[in-house]
C-alpha positions in Angstrom: 72.8 141.2 61.0 74.9 138.1 60.5 73.8 135.6 57.9 72.7 132.2 59.1 75.8 130.6 57.5 78.1 133.0 59.5 76.2 132.5 62.7 76.4 128.7 62.2 80.1 129.0 61.5 80.7 131.1 64.6 78.8 128.6 66.7 80.7 125.6 65.3 83.9 127.4 65.9 83.0 128.2 69.5 81.9 124.6 70.0 85.3 123.3 68.6 87.2 125.7 70.8 85.2 124.7 73.9 85.8 121.0 73.1 89.5 121.6 72.6 89.7 123.6 75.9 87.8 120.9 77.7 90.1 118.2 76.3 93.2 120.3 77.5 91.6 120.7 80.9 90.8 117.1 81.1 94.4 116.2 80.2 95.7 118.7 82.7 93.4 117.3 85.4 94.5 113.7 84.6 98.1 114.7 84.8 97.5 116.5 88.1 95.6 113.5 89.5 98.4 111.1 88.3 101.1 113.3 90.0 99.0 113.4 93.2 98.5 109.7 93.1 102.3 109.1 92.7 103.0 111.4 95.7 100.4 109.6 97.9 101.8 106.2 96.9 105.3 107.3 97.7 104.1 108.6 101.1 102.2 105.4 101.9 105.0 103.2 100.8 107.2 105.1 103.3 104.6 104.2 106.0 104.4 100.5 105.0 107.8 99.4 103.8 107.6 96.4 101.4 104.2 97.3 100.2 104.4 97.8 96.4 102.7 100.7 94.7 100.3 98.3 92.9 98.8 97.5 96.3 97.8 101.2 96.8 94.7 102.4 95.0 92.0 105.0 95.3 89.1 103.8 97.4 85.4 104.4 96.6 85.6 107.4 99.0 87.2 110.5 97.6 90.5 111.4 99.3 90.9 108.0 100.9 93.3 105.3 99.6 93.0 101.5 99.9 96.2 99.7 101.0 96.6 95.9 100.8 99.1 94.8 103.4 99.5 91.1 103.0 96.0 89.6 103.5 94.6 92.7 105.1 92.9 95.8 103.6 93.2 99.2 105.4 92.5 102.7 104.3 94.8 105.8 104.5 94.0 109.5 104.1 95.5 111.2 101.1 98.0 113.1 103.3 99.2 109.9 104.9 98.2 111.0 108.3 95.2 108.8 109.2 94.8 105.1 109.0 91.3 103.6 109.0 90.4 100.0 109.7 87.0 98.6 108.9 84.5 98.2 106.1 83.2 100.7 103.6 79.5 100.2 103.1 77.6 101.8 100.2 74.4 102.9 102.0 72.6 103.3 98.6 73.2 99.8 97.5 73.7 98.3 101.0 76.8 96.6 99.6 80.0 96.0 101.6 82.7 97.4 99.2 85.6 96.2 101.4 84.7 92.5 101.6 85.5 91.5 98.0 88.8 93.3 98.2 89.5 91.6 101.6 88.7 88.2 100.1 91.0 88.9 97.1 93.8 89.7 99.5 93.2 86.6 101.6 93.1 84.4 98.4 96.4 85.9 97.3 98.0 85.3 100.7 97.0 81.6 100.7 98.2 81.2 97.1 101.5 82.7 98.1 102.1 79.7 100.4 102.5 77.5 97.3 101.2 74.0 97.0 104.7 72.5 97.6 104.0 73.7 101.2 100.6 72.0 101.6 99.3 68.5 101.9 96.7 67.9 99.2 93.9 65.4 98.7 92.2 65.3 95.4 92.8 65.8 91.7 94.3 69.0 90.3 91.5 69.3 87.8 88.8 69.1 90.5 85.9 71.6 89.9 86.3 73.1 93.4 89.2 73.7 95.7 89.3 74.6 99.4 92.2 75.3 101.7 91.7 74.0 105.3 93.5 75.2 108.4 93.6 72.0 110.4 94.6 70.7 113.9 95.3 66.9 113.9 93.7 66.5 117.3 90.6 68.6 116.6 87.5 66.5 116.6 85.7 68.2 113.8 88.9 68.3 111.8 89.0 64.5 112.1 85.3 64.4 111.1 86.1 66.4 108.0 89.0 64.1 107.1 86.9 61.0 107.6 84.8 62.3 104.7 87.7 63.1 102.4 86.6 60.5 99.9 83.1 62.1 99.8 84.7 65.6 99.3 86.8 64.3 96.4 83.9 62.5 94.8 81.9 65.7 94.9 84.7 67.4 93.0 86.3 69.2 95.9 90.1 69.2 96.2 91.3 69.8 99.8 94.6 71.5 100.5 95.7 71.3 104.1 97.6 74.0 106.2 98.5 73.2 109.8 97.1 75.2 112.7 97.8 73.3 115.9 95.7 75.4 118.4 97.8 74.4 121.4 100.7 76.3 119.9 104.4 75.6 119.1 106.0 72.6 120.7 102.6 71.2 121.8 101.7 67.5 121.1 99.5 68.7 118.2 102.4 70.7 116.8 104.8 67.9 117.0 102.4 65.5 115.3 102.0 68.1 112.5 105.8 68.2 112.0 106.0 64.4 112.1 103.3 64.2 109.4 105.1 66.7 107.3 108.4 64.9 107.6 106.9 61.5 106.9 107.9 59.7 103.6 104.2 59.6 102.7 102.6 62.7 104.0 99.1 62.0 102.9 99.2 58.5 104.5 100.7 60.0 107.6 98.0 62.6 107.8 95.2 60.0 107.5 96.9 57.8 110.2 97.3 60.8 112.6 93.7 62.0 112.0 92.4 58.4 112.8 94.4 58.5 116.1 97.2 56.2 115.0 100.7 57.0 116.1 102.9 58.5 113.4 106.7 58.0 113.7 108.2 61.1 115.4 110.4 63.0 112.9 112.0 66.4 112.6 112.9 68.1 109.4 112.6 71.6 107.7 108.8 72.3 107.6 106.3 75.1 107.1 104.1 74.5 110.2 105.0 77.8 111.9 104.5 79.7 108.6 101.0 78.1 108.4 100.2 79.1 111.9 101.4 82.7 111.3 99.2 83.0 108.3 96.3 81.6 110.2 96.7 84.2 112.9 96.9 87.0 110.4 93.7 85.7 108.8 92.1 85.7 112.2 91.6 81.9 112.4 90.0 81.3 115.8 89.2 77.6 115.5 89.6 74.6 113.3 88.8 73.5 110.7 88.8 76.9 109.0 88.0 76.7 105.3 89.3 79.3 102.8 87.5 79.2 99.5 89.0 79.9 96.1 87.8 83.5 96.1 89.3 84.1 99.6 86.1 83.9 101.6 86.4 82.0 104.8 84.0 79.5 106.4 84.5 78.5 110.0 84.0 74.9 111.1 83.1 71.6 109.6 80.8 71.5 106.6 79.5 68.1 105.2 80.6 67.3 101.7 77.2 67.5 100.1 76.3 70.8 101.9 79.6 72.3 101.0 79.4 71.4 97.3 75.9 72.9 97.2 77.2 76.1 98.8 80.1 76.3 96.3 77.8 75.6 93.4 75.3 78.2 94.5 77.9 80.8 95.0 79.5 80.0 91.6 76.1 80.6 90.1 75.8 83.9 91.8 79.0 85.0 90.2 
């Protein structure tokens, strides 16, 4: 018979050994997982040239990886064979797990345009900020612009990107270019939105880049509003209703 002290010592020794073994196994598993992740990233980067490794991460589904390609989120199987497009829904919580990541990608894509390539109305320190894809000849775009003072008074800063729906070299496109090339872009924008003629000008401009981004973001009509967190709201929203929406959603966060 072993004494209680010996039994206790044997038990403690076994526990320590098991803990050490588990730690070693955990370390080995982590190393293996890191190596597998590196291999997957290398494989996926080969499939999507120019996509940095930090845009490739494990998804909520085991064996499936999330890849951010510009403003789009897709999923790729661990062997790099299958690409999946669509949302991942957690059926237990009924939450869309893709949507916040998609919004994050959209916000980053809009930020990458840079404010030097936007026409902006409102103070830098405004409480809220929206980015609007606009068409100078769109009726609801003009209605939105008519309320610019109200938006600004409600603490909403408005950043414009051009999205002439009639396409390149249309009248709307040419007006957008002329507004951009004007000496006072804000004044020219307001004139054009009110139906006044703006002096026709040509210069280096970002209008086509704005249009390309809008297409990637699936803009179908104007105005299209992109919120600070990357969510998109289609159509005109009155200033008061918009600020209430922004405040409510800020509170939800």
